VEXVO-108769 format. One record per residue (C-alpha): z, x, y; residue number from 1. Coordinates in Angstrom, 2 decimals. Layout:
<<Z X Y> NUM>
...
// end
This chain:
<<-17.10 -10.41 -2.92> 1>
<<-14.17 -10.66 -0.49> 2>
<<-10.93 -11.98 -1.86> 3>
<<-9.66 -15.05 -0.02> 4>
<<-6.12 -13.74 -0.05> 5>
<<-3.81 -11.33 -1.79> 6>
<<-0.75 -12.63 -3.60> 7>
<<2.31 -10.59 -2.67> 8>
<<5.72 -10.99 -4.30> 9>
<<8.78 -9.47 -2.65> 10>
<<11.63 -9.37 -5.17> 11>
<<14.93 -8.45 -3.54> 12>
<<18.22 -10.22 -2.89> 13>
<<18.49 -8.94 0.69> 14>
<<17.19 -11.31 3.37> 15>
<<16.93 -8.36 5.74> 16>
<<14.72 -6.38 3.36> 17>
<<12.48 -9.37 2.63> 18>
<<12.07 -10.25 6.31> 19>
<<11.34 -6.65 7.28> 20>
<<8.71 -6.21 4.58> 21>
<<7.11 -9.55 5.45> 22>
<<6.75 -8.40 9.06> 23>
<<5.13 -5.14 7.97> 24>
<<2.77 -6.98 5.62> 25>
<<1.57 -9.37 8.32> 26>
<<0.81 -6.44 10.61> 27>
<<-1.89 -5.27 8.18> 28>
<<-4.11 -8.13 9.37> 29>
<<-5.14 -8.96 5.80> 30>
<<-5.06 -12.47 4.37> 31>
<<-1.85 -12.64 2.34> 32>
<<0.13 -15.24 0.41> 33>
<<3.69 -13.91 0.38> 34>
<<6.39 -15.23 -1.94> 35>
<<10.05 -14.23 -1.85> 36>
<<11.96 -14.01 -5.12> 37>
<<15.75 -13.65 -5.02> 38>
<<16.52 -14.75 -8.58> 39>
<<15.36 -12.50 -11.46> 40>
<<14.85 -15.56 -13.65> 41>
<<12.17 -16.85 -11.24> 42>
<<10.14 -13.65 -11.27> 43>
<<8.20 -14.61 -14.41> 44>
<<6.91 -17.84 -12.86> 45>
<<6.03 -15.95 -9.67> 46>
<<3.80 -13.56 -11.63> 47>
<<1.15 -16.20 -12.26> 48>
<<-1.37 -15.21 -14.90> 49>
<<-4.40 -16.31 -12.87> 50>
<<-3.55 -14.15 -9.85> 51>
<<-3.90 -10.51 -8.95> 52>
<<-1.63 -9.04 -6.33> 53>
<<1.14 -6.78 -5.22> 54>
<<4.74 -6.80 -6.44> 55>
<<7.31 -5.12 -4.20> 56>
<<10.60 -4.96 -6.10> 57>
<<13.86 -3.10 -5.52> 58>
<<15.64 -1.06 -8.15> 59>
<<18.79 -3.10 -7.56> 60>
<<16.82 -6.27 -8.36> 61>
<<15.48 -4.71 -11.57> 62>
<<19.05 -3.87 -12.61> 63>
<<19.71 -7.61 -12.89> 64>
<<16.58 -8.34 -14.92> 65>
<<16.89 -8.89 -18.64> 66>
<<14.52 -7.13 -21.09> 67>
<<12.25 -10.19 -21.31> 68>
<<11.64 -10.17 -17.55> 69>
<<10.99 -6.43 -17.56> 70>
<<8.55 -6.89 -20.43> 71>
<<6.74 -9.61 -18.48> 72>
<<6.50 -7.35 -15.42> 73>
<<5.12 -4.55 -17.60> 74>
<<2.54 -6.96 -19.08> 75>
<<1.40 -7.73 -15.52> 76>
<<0.34 -4.13 -14.80> 77>
<<-3.35 -4.97 -15.18> 78>
<<-3.04 -7.69 -12.52> 79>
<<-0.33 -6.50 -10.13> 80>
<<0.19 -3.21 -8.35> 81>
<<3.88 -2.39 -8.10> 82>
<<5.82 -0.80 -5.27> 83>
<<9.42 0.12 -6.10> 84>
<<12.08 0.08 -3.37> 85>
<<14.44 2.91 -4.26> 86>
<<17.62 1.33 -2.84> 87>
<<20.02 2.60 -5.51> 88>
<<20.28 5.87 -7.38> 89>
<<20.17 5.50 -11.13> 90>
<<18.02 6.65 -14.00> 91>
<<15.22 4.13 -14.45> 92>
<<15.36 3.01 -18.07> 93>
<<12.55 0.48 -17.57> 94>
<<9.74 3.03 -17.18> 95>
<<7.80 0.78 -14.82> 96>
<<4.60 2.38 -13.54> 97>
<<4.83 2.06 -9.77> 98>
<<1.81 2.71 -7.58> 99>
<<4.16 3.76 -4.79> 100>
<<7.88 4.16 -4.05> 101>
<<9.63 3.21 -0.81> 102>
<<12.54 5.55 -0.17> 103>
<<15.68 4.44 1.71> 104>
<<15.04 6.88 4.55> 105>
<<11.33 6.01 4.99> 106>
<<10.41 5.09 8.56> 107>
<<8.61 1.82 9.33> 108>
<<5.38 3.79 9.80> 109>
<<5.69 5.44 6.36> 110>
<<6.46 2.09 4.71> 111>
<<3.45 0.56 6.46> 112>
<<1.19 3.36 5.23> 113>
<<2.36 2.96 1.64> 114>
<<1.95 -0.82 1.68> 115>
<<-1.42 -0.68 3.45> 116>
<<-2.78 1.82 0.93> 117>
<<-1.82 -0.46 -1.97> 118>
<<-3.25 -3.56 -0.28> 119>
<<-6.56 -1.82 0.42> 120>
<<-6.87 -1.11 -3.31> 121>
<<-6.65 -4.86 -3.91> 122>
<<-8.62 -6.15 -0.94> 123>
<<-12.39 -6.19 -0.67> 124>
<<-13.09 -3.51 -3.32> 125>
<<-16.79 -3.17 -2.45> 126>
<<-16.05 -2.27 1.16> 127>
<<-13.02 -0.22 0.18> 128>
<<-14.98 2.10 -2.06> 129>
<<-17.60 2.99 0.51> 130>
<<-17.27 6.66 1.40> 131>
<<-16.31 7.68 4.91> 132>
<<-19.68 9.46 5.23> 133>
<<-21.36 6.07 5.73> 134>
<<-19.68 6.01 9.14> 135>
<<-21.74 7.96 11.64> 136>
<<-20.29 10.94 13.46> 137>
<<-20.12 8.91 16.67> 138>
<<-18.33 6.08 14.83> 139>
<<-15.81 8.58 13.53> 140>
<<-15.19 9.73 17.11> 141>
<<-14.71 6.12 18.24> 142>
<<-12.44 5.33 15.27> 143>
<<-10.31 8.39 16.05> 144>
<<-9.83 7.31 19.67> 145>
<<-9.09 3.70 18.67> 146>
<<-6.43 4.98 16.27> 147>
<<-5.00 7.14 19.05> 148>
<<-4.36 3.97 21.06> 149>
<<-7.17 4.18 23.62> 150>
<<-8.75 1.09 25.17> 151>
<<-12.50 0.43 25.01> 152>
<<-12.82 1.50 28.63> 153>
<<-10.95 4.76 28.00> 154>
<<-13.11 5.48 24.96> 155>
<<-16.29 4.86 26.98> 156>
<<-15.13 7.28 29.68> 157>
<<-14.05 9.93 27.15> 158>
<<-17.34 9.84 25.22> 159>
<<-19.61 9.21 28.25> 160>
<<-21.06 6.04 26.75> 161>
<<-21.19 2.43 27.96> 162>
<<-18.50 -0.14 27.25> 163>
<<-21.08 -2.20 25.37> 164>
<<-21.84 0.78 23.11> 165>
<<-18.13 1.23 22.33> 166>
<<-17.84 -2.43 21.35> 167>
<<-20.93 -2.12 19.14> 168>
<<-19.50 0.96 17.40> 169>
<<-16.19 -0.82 16.81> 170>
<<-18.00 -3.81 15.32> 171>
<<-19.93 -1.51 12.98> 172>
<<-16.75 0.34 11.95> 173>
<<-15.00 -2.93 11.11> 174>
<<-18.00 -4.13 9.10> 175>
<<-18.25 -0.89 7.10> 176>
<<-14.54 -0.51 6.36> 177>
<<-13.57 -4.17 6.07> 178>
<<-10.53 -3.50 8.29> 179>
<<-10.07 -5.80 11.27> 180>
<<-6.86 -4.68 12.94> 181>
<<-6.07 -1.63 15.05> 182>
<<-3.05 -0.98 12.83> 183>
<<-5.25 -1.01 9.74> 184>
<<-7.80 1.31 11.36> 185>
<<-4.99 3.65 12.38> 186>
<<-3.72 3.87 8.81> 187>
<<-7.27 4.45 7.59> 188>
<<-7.74 7.26 10.12> 189>
<<-4.43 8.82 9.05> 190>
<<-5.22 8.60 5.34> 191>
<<-8.65 10.14 5.89> 192>
<<-7.23 12.89 8.13> 193>
<<-9.24 11.90 11.20> 194>
<<-5.97 12.02 13.13> 195>
<<-2.40 13.17 12.55> 196>
<<0.76 11.18 13.24> 197>
<<1.26 13.30 16.38> 198>
<<-2.00 11.95 17.85> 199>
<<-0.74 8.36 18.00> 200>
<<0.62 7.08 21.31> 201>
// end
């Protein structure tokens, strides 16, 4: 069963950080409901009990959260994956179990990969758990070239197949992986070592 949308909470006081992360999230091509939280006291209401989702929260934001808020976040572990933005250096006394950590010097591509990986764990779990082996060898070749930035025509010429065949392979790849965007396919190819970052145009 495909989820209609993923609830994403971005908890940070910086407008720049929230806007940047929102842009990266929308580039995944997944259906998302994004909510900004700038006030620690509003985080509890944002973590609605009937939703599952992703919480992206900065360490500086957590510094301003009282123990009750931290406890509520910890109680949400079974419903929300957490990504910590490491924007300040201090010993974390909250012991929050983060699925991933965004470092200050991470590039946009690295941030995208970390976010995409977390979202894929939430989105369409049946499709997500299919092994890569269900993609044929030819589909892997097409996926690799798509991720490398080639057009359908270029792929057809490289593999000596028709344009129609390329389009059919791409449709099958999307159906098997549940990933609709080129950016999402690129991240998938990177994570599954079909390509390296140096292969991308």
